[in-house]
Backbone as a chain_set.jsonl record, in Angstrom:
{"seq": "XXXXXXXXXXXXXXXXXXXXXXXXXXXXXXXXXXXXXXXXXXXXXXXXXXXXXXXXXXXXXXXXXXXXXXXXXXXXXXXXXXXXXXXXXXXXXXXXXXXXXXXXXXXXXXXXXXXXX", "coords": {"N": [[0.838, -1.187, 0.0], [0.367, 2.301, -0.519], [2.05, 4.581, 1.429], [0.636, 6.759, 3.809], [0.413, 9.892, 5.493], [0.408, 12.508, 7.974], [-0.435, 15.62, 6.603], [-0.136, 14.811, 3.999], [-1.311, 15.076, 0.717], [-4.27, 13.961, -0.73], [-6.199, 13.274, -3.522], [-9.21, 12.593, -5.304], [-9.96, 11.753, -8.541], [-12.915, 12.32, -9.784], [-14.262, 11.605, -12.092], [-14.519, 8.79, -14.202], [-11.643, 7.152, -15.73], [-9.867, 6.104, -18.695], [-8.754, 2.942, -18.357], [-6.656, 1.812, -19.695], [-4.598, 3.521, -19.717], [-1.323, 4.302, -18.62], [1.438, 5.127, -16.436], [2.477, 7.598, -17.621], [0.294, 8.478, -19.193], [-1.729, 8.843, -17.263], [-0.473, 10.761, -15.68], [-0.495, 12.846, -17.486], [-3.247, 13.328, -17.6], [-3.653, 14.217, -14.968], [-2.238, 16.626, -15.049], [-3.27, 18.086, -17.356], [-6.14, 17.852, -17.372], [-6.967, 17.941, -14.683], [-5.533, 19.992, -13.619], [-3.364, 19.881, -11.878], [-0.084, 19.283, -10.425], [1.602, 16.488, -11.307], [4.028, 15.729, -10.275], [4.34, 16.656, -7.739], [4.092, 15.218, -5.435], [1.581, 14.687, -4.624], [-1.156, 12.454, -4.069], [-3.09, 10.812, -6.38], [-6.182, 9.434, -7.063], [-7.753, 7.268, -9.276], [-10.644, 5.952, -10.974], [-12.189, 3.066, -12.507], [-14.67, 2.554, -15.116], [-16.629, 0.727, -14.168], [-16.244, 0.915, -11.479], [-15.018, -1.011, -9.914], [-12.361, -1.119, -9.819], [-9.35, 0.604, -9.054], [-6.806, 3.031, -9.71], [-3.837, 4.321, -8.427], [-1.864, 7.103, -8.407], [1.273, 8.538, -7.802], [4.095, 10.642, -7.02], [7.238, 9.766, -5.93], [9.529, 11.148, -5.463], [11.622, 10.105, -6.867], [10.502, 8.962, -9.044], [7.484, 8.178, -10.917], [4.9, 6.47, -9.275], [2.704, 3.818, -9.629], [-0.137, 2.306, -8.494], [-2.401, -0.423, -8.612], [-5.61, -1.64, -8.034], [-7.993, -4.213, -7.819], [-11.19, -5.058, -6.877], [-12.459, -8.113, -5.706], [-15.106, -8.638, -5.175], [-18.034, -6.629, -5.317], [-17.949, -2.975, -5.338], [-15.983, 0.057, -5.374], [-16.724, 2.673, -3.074], [-17.896, 5.713, -4.277], [-17.785, 9.194, -5.127], [-20.378, 11.305, -6.616], [-20.32, 11.324, -10.206], [-18.545, 13.769, -11.881], [-16.819, 16.608, -13.26], [-13.455, 17.371, -12.252], [-11.852, 17.27, -8.979], [-11.843, 15.679, -5.726], [-11.004, 16.18, -2.382], [-9.459, 13.969, -0.039], [-9.0, 12.763, 3.285], [-6.132, 11.264, 4.928], [-7.018, 9.045, 6.372], [-9.518, 8.552, 5.186], [-8.655, 7.915, 2.6], [-7.241, 5.558, 3.157], [-9.366, 3.887, 3.939], [-10.862, 3.857, 1.538], [-8.999, 2.593, -0.187], [-8.936, 0.087, 0.947], [-11.37, -0.843, 0.201], [-13.539, -0.113, 1.655], [-16.337, 1.895, 2.822], [-15.492, 5.009, 2.52], [-16.831, 7.319, 3.071], [-17.922, 7.168, 5.533], [-15.963, 7.639, 7.315], [-14.796, 9.781, 9.698], [-13.177, 12.706, 10.873], [-11.695, 12.91, 14.049], [-11.212, 14.878, 16.828], [-8.62, 14.484, 18.926], [-7.862, 14.848, 22.189], [-4.922, 15.316, 23.821], [-3.587, 14.313, 26.883], [-2.166, 16.537, 29.288], [1.04, 16.037, 30.221], [2.694, 16.027, 33.168], [5.614, 16.1, 34.922]], "CA": [[0.0, 0.0, 0.0], [1.063, 3.577, -0.52], [2.034, 5.12, 2.781], [0.05, 8.08, 3.978], [0.755, 10.499, 6.763], [-0.112, 13.848, 8.202], [-0.02, 16.613, 5.624], [-0.102, 14.277, 2.65], [-2.517, 15.462, -0.034], [-4.892, 12.894, -1.51], [-7.375, 13.719, -4.263], [-9.893, 11.607, -6.132], [-10.485, 12.226, -9.822], [-14.24, 11.717, -9.665], [-14.703, 11.119, -13.4], [-13.756, 7.589, -14.597], [-10.635, 7.31, -16.782], [-9.543, 4.943, -19.511], [-7.798, 2.169, -17.576], [-5.509, 1.399, -20.503], [-3.538, 4.511, -19.491], [-0.289, 3.956, -17.649], [2.048, 6.226, -15.682], [2.553, 8.86, -18.359], [-1.057, 8.886, -19.59], [-2.432, 9.363, -16.09], [0.195, 12.012, -15.303], [-1.002, 13.865, -18.407], [-4.606, 13.651, -17.137], [-3.502, 15.026, -13.753], [-1.786, 17.964, -15.416], [-4.098, 18.823, -18.306], [-7.563, 17.861, -17.045], [-7.216, 18.269, -13.276], [-4.809, 21.216, -13.294], [-2.463, 19.623, -10.75], [1.264, 18.872, -10.792], [1.756, 15.083, -10.931], [5.342, 15.529, -9.66], [4.363, 17.406, -6.483], [3.94, 14.316, -4.298], [0.163, 14.474, -4.375], [-1.675, 11.135, -4.427], [-4.301, 10.954, -7.188], [-6.89, 8.165, -7.198], [-8.609, 7.178, -10.455], [-11.501, 4.768, -10.977], [-12.649, 2.527, -13.781], [-16.09, 2.784, -15.358], [-17.455, -0.132, -13.325], [-15.915, 1.263, -10.095], [-14.481, -2.139, -9.165], [-10.905, -0.993, -9.928], [-8.77, 1.934, -8.897], [-5.377, 3.239, -9.911], [-3.341, 5.377, -7.559], [-0.637, 7.653, -8.983], [1.984, 9.513, -6.973], [5.524, 10.86, -7.281], [7.945, 9.49, -4.68], [10.785, 11.886, -5.442], [12.527, 9.517, -7.843], [9.741, 8.497, -10.197], [6.047, 8.004, -10.736], [4.492, 5.177, -8.733], [1.331, 3.507, -9.998], [-0.7, 1.121, -7.838], [-3.656, -0.837, -9.234], [-6.326, -2.579, -7.177], [-9.278, -4.685, -8.312], [-11.957, -5.768, -5.863], [-13.011, -9.391, -6.158], [-16.559, -8.516, -5.081], [-18.52, -5.286, -5.029], [-17.297, -1.85, -6.003], [-15.508, 1.103, -4.484], [-17.636, 3.798, -2.825], [-17.388, 6.797, -5.113], [-18.64, 10.391, -5.168], [-21.081, 11.46, -7.909], [-19.426, 11.604, -11.331], [-18.535, 15.126, -12.408], [-15.444, 17.003, -13.546], [-12.697, 17.881, -11.123], [-11.325, 16.371, -7.953], [-12.348, 15.802, -4.373], [-9.941, 15.889, -1.426], [-9.697, 12.963, 0.99], [-8.005, 12.694, 4.354], [-5.35, 10.028, 4.881], [-7.878, 7.97, 6.886], [-10.504, 8.257, 4.149], [-7.942, 7.215, 1.537], [-6.987, 4.199, 3.63], [-10.63, 3.148, 3.861], [-11.153, 3.67, 0.121], [-8.07, 1.605, -0.733], [-9.324, -1.22, 1.488], [-12.673, -1.209, -0.332], [-14.567, 0.271, 2.625], [-17.04, 3.14, 2.502], [-14.705, 6.102, 3.085], [-17.725, 8.414, 3.458], [-18.269, 6.986, 6.946], [-14.787, 7.971, 8.115], [-14.853, 11.169, 10.156], [-12.048, 13.159, 11.69], [-12.001, 13.059, 15.461], [-10.189, 15.637, 17.547], [-8.162, 13.741, 20.094], [-7.145, 15.699, 23.141], [-3.841, 14.6, 24.505], [-3.455, 14.805, 28.266], [-0.932, 17.243, 29.63], [1.868, 15.207, 31.088], [3.532, 16.835, 34.041], [6.462, 15.237, 35.762]], "C": [[0.875, 1.241, 0.0], [0.933, 4.171, 0.871], [1.44, 6.513, 2.805], [0.448, 8.613, 5.338], [0.127, 11.868, 6.875], [0.408, 14.779, 7.11], [0.078, 16.102, 4.206], [-1.405, 14.604, 1.943], [-2.997, 14.3, -0.892], [-6.106, 13.481, -2.205], [-7.909, 12.559, -5.095], [-10.353, 12.303, -7.403], [-11.854, 11.562, -9.967], [-14.791, 11.167, -10.982], [-13.876, 9.883, -13.769], [-12.767, 7.892, -15.72], [-10.483, 6.004, -17.545], [-8.447, 4.153, -18.785], [-6.682, 1.551, -18.411], [-4.34, 2.356, -20.305], [-2.584, 4.012, -18.401], [0.208, 5.2, -16.93], [1.952, 7.564, -16.416], [1.177, 9.369, -18.774], [-1.837, 9.466, -18.426], [-1.801, 10.655, -15.59], [-0.277, 13.15, -16.204], [-2.424, 14.276, -18.024], [-4.537, 14.55, -15.911], [-3.158, 16.463, -14.118], [-2.788, 18.715, -16.28], [-5.57, 18.913, -17.904], [-7.861, 18.286, -15.612], [-6.488, 19.529, -12.828], [-3.88, 21.079, -12.102], [-1.093, 19.195, -11.269], [1.47, 17.419, -10.358], [3.088, 14.772, -10.242], [5.459, 16.245, -8.313], [4.275, 16.517, -5.246], [2.499, 14.059, -3.925], [-0.214, 13.04, -4.777], [-2.985, 11.356, -5.166], [-4.899, 9.568, -7.4], [-7.834, 8.257, -8.386], [-9.463, 5.923, -10.343], [-11.818, 4.323, -12.394], [-14.135, 2.815, -13.939], [-16.978, 1.994, -14.409], [-17.229, 0.108, -11.832], [-15.46, 0.072, -9.259], [-12.955, -2.139, -9.179], [-10.49, 0.456, -9.698], [-7.299, 1.882, -9.279], [-4.993, 4.44, -9.071], [-1.988, 5.814, -8.099], [-0.031, 8.652, -8.019], [3.442, 9.589, -7.421], [6.245, 10.651, -5.963], [9.281, 10.207, -4.565], [11.784, 11.364, -6.465], [11.826, 9.032, -9.09], [8.269, 8.396, -9.885], [5.77, 6.588, -10.254], [3.025, 4.985, -9.073], [0.913, 2.215, -9.319], [-2.066, 0.856, -8.45], [-4.323, -1.827, -8.291], [-7.676, -2.902, -7.802], [-9.958, -5.441, -7.182], [-12.51, -7.059, -6.453], [-14.538, -9.375, -6.132], [-16.912, -7.067, -4.785], [-17.787, -4.223, -5.81], [-16.858, -0.838, -4.954], [-16.598, 2.153, -4.295], [-17.055, 4.995, -3.559], [-18.329, 7.988, -5.068], [-19.361, 10.468, -6.519], [-20.098, 11.863, -9.01], [-19.642, 13.028, -11.823], [-17.089, 15.448, -12.748], [-14.77, 17.448, -12.258], [-12.242, 16.808, -10.163], [-12.015, 16.626, -6.622], [-11.217, 15.409, -3.426], [-10.395, 14.829, -0.43], [-8.639, 13.101, 2.073], [-7.236, 11.377, 4.205], [-6.197, 8.844, 5.347], [-8.93, 7.571, 5.852], [-9.864, 7.504, 2.984], [-7.663, 5.769, 1.929], [-8.229, 3.331, 3.55], [-10.998, 2.861, 2.411], [-10.295, 2.564, -0.463], [-8.412, 0.198, -0.258], [-10.685, -1.679, 0.972], [-13.819, -0.894, 0.608], [-15.242, 1.572, 2.181], [-16.347, 4.292, 3.224], [-15.586, 7.254, 3.562], [-18.132, 8.329, 4.924], [-17.102, 7.302, 7.879], [-14.826, 9.451, 8.442], [-13.61, 11.492, 10.986], [-12.514, 13.35, 13.118], [-10.863, 13.847, 16.091], [-9.846, 14.883, 18.824], [-7.394, 14.703, 20.973], [-6.115, 14.851, 23.859], [-3.713, 15.168, 25.91], [-2.13, 15.541, 28.435], [-0.158, 16.392, 30.61], [2.806, 16.113, 31.868], [4.329, 15.885, 34.905], [6.796, 15.923, 37.054]], "O": [[2.009, 1.207, 0.478], [-0.164, 4.253, 1.422], [1.709, 7.337, 1.931], [0.785, 7.842, 6.236], [-0.592, 12.321, 5.983], [1.582, 14.714, 6.746], [0.349, 16.879, 3.29], [-2.484, 14.427, 2.509], [-2.237, 13.731, -1.675], [-6.949, 14.111, -1.567], [-7.167, 11.676, -5.525], [-11.05, 13.316, -7.351], [-11.934, 10.365, -10.243], [-15.703, 10.341, -10.968], [-12.65, 9.918, -13.661], [-13.007, 8.765, -16.554], [-10.915, 4.944, -17.093], [-7.333, 4.65, -18.62], [-5.842, 0.831, -17.872], [-3.212, 2.041, -20.684], [-2.99, 3.395, -17.416], [-0.504, 6.2, -16.827], [1.411, 8.536, -15.889], [0.922, 10.571, -18.712], [-2.532, 10.471, -18.581], [-2.507, 11.55, -15.126], [-0.44, 14.282, -15.748], [-2.769, 15.454, -18.116], [-5.274, 15.532, -15.816], [-3.721, 17.404, -13.559], [-3.127, 19.86, -15.977], [-6.185, 19.963, -18.083], [-8.885, 18.917, -15.35], [-6.794, 20.076, -11.769], [-3.633, 22.053, -11.391], [-0.962, 18.792, -12.425], [1.509, 17.141, -9.159], [3.263, 13.687, -9.69], [6.565, 16.418, -7.802], [4.373, 17.012, -4.123], [2.223, 13.292, -3.002], [0.354, 12.487, -5.72], [-3.89, 12.01, -4.648], [-4.22, 8.647, -7.855], [-8.618, 9.2, -8.496], [-9.067, 4.949, -9.703], [-11.727, 5.098, -13.346], [-14.785, 3.269, -12.998], [-17.967, 2.521, -13.9], [-17.955, -0.443, -11.005], [-15.507, 0.126, -8.03], [-12.323, -3.039, -8.624], [-11.182, 1.395, -10.091], [-6.643, 0.844, -9.187], [-5.713, 5.437, -9.006], [-1.073, 5.002, -8.234], [-0.729, 9.511, -7.48], [3.942, 8.703, -8.114], [5.903, 11.291, -4.969], [10.075, 9.909, -3.673], [12.687, 12.089, -6.884], [12.475, 8.723, -10.089], [7.855, 8.513, -8.732], [6.341, 5.626, -10.766], [2.201, 5.87, -8.84], [1.517, 1.164, -9.529], [-2.803, 1.788, -8.769], [-3.675, -2.752, -7.802], [-8.404, -2.017, -8.251], [-9.375, -6.354, -6.597], [-12.978, -7.072, -7.591], [-15.187, -10.015, -6.959], [-16.177, -6.367, -4.089], [-17.103, -4.501, -6.795], [-17.301, -0.872, -3.806], [-17.314, 2.486, -5.239], [-15.856, 5.26, -3.471], [-19.544, 7.814, -4.978], [-18.988, 9.768, -7.461], [-19.169, 12.637, -8.78], [-20.761, 13.436, -12.136], [-16.214, 14.61, -12.533], [-15.43, 17.849, -11.299], [-12.242, 15.617, -10.473], [-12.677, 17.644, -6.425], [-10.544, 14.403, -3.652], [-11.558, 14.793, -0.028], [-7.511, 13.512, 1.8], [-7.64, 10.492, 3.451], [-6.103, 7.756, 4.778], [-9.201, 6.385, 5.666], [-10.455, 6.569, 2.443], [-7.832, 4.859, 1.117], [-8.158, 2.172, 3.14], [-11.403, 1.745, 2.085], [-10.805, 1.687, -1.161], [-8.2, -0.773, -0.984], [-11.112, -2.793, 1.275], [-14.944, -1.348, 0.396], [-14.765, 2.254, 1.274], [-16.59, 4.52, 4.409], [-15.147, 8.077, 4.365], [-18.628, 9.302, 5.493], [-17.245, 7.236, 9.1], [-14.885, 10.284, 7.538], [-13.079, 10.642, 11.701], [-13.595, 13.884, 13.366], [-9.691, 13.519, 15.906], [-10.698, 14.679, 19.689], [-6.402, 15.297, 20.551], [-6.424, 13.803, 24.426], [-3.729, 16.386, 26.092], [-1.122, 15.208, 27.811], [-0.644, 16.069, 31.694], [3.601, 16.861, 31.298], [3.781, 14.982, 35.538], [7.5, 15.357, 37.891]]}, "num_chains": 1, "name": "protein.A"}
């Protein structure tokens, strides 16, 4: 899995793409259609028409990384199809990648106790 952390930007290209595209084709989509820099370290998630497959594209500093996942059953939860992108938190991305409904993942503010010695 692609590692996520605090401050990492994850976006979903909500419109399905041609899954015959590879690294360079998807990078061109990121740049020309989404208006983003594919070499900025952003994680971009693409879906197939049937929504049972996703491709995840990111730049790791040395090259483009492309991950592909196909669900054996069911489909990925997906926002309504339109142009543009939608931002996801790292937790939402993790749920999406696992095939879970990321829309049910909510940010929780965790208060850390003040430790006094």
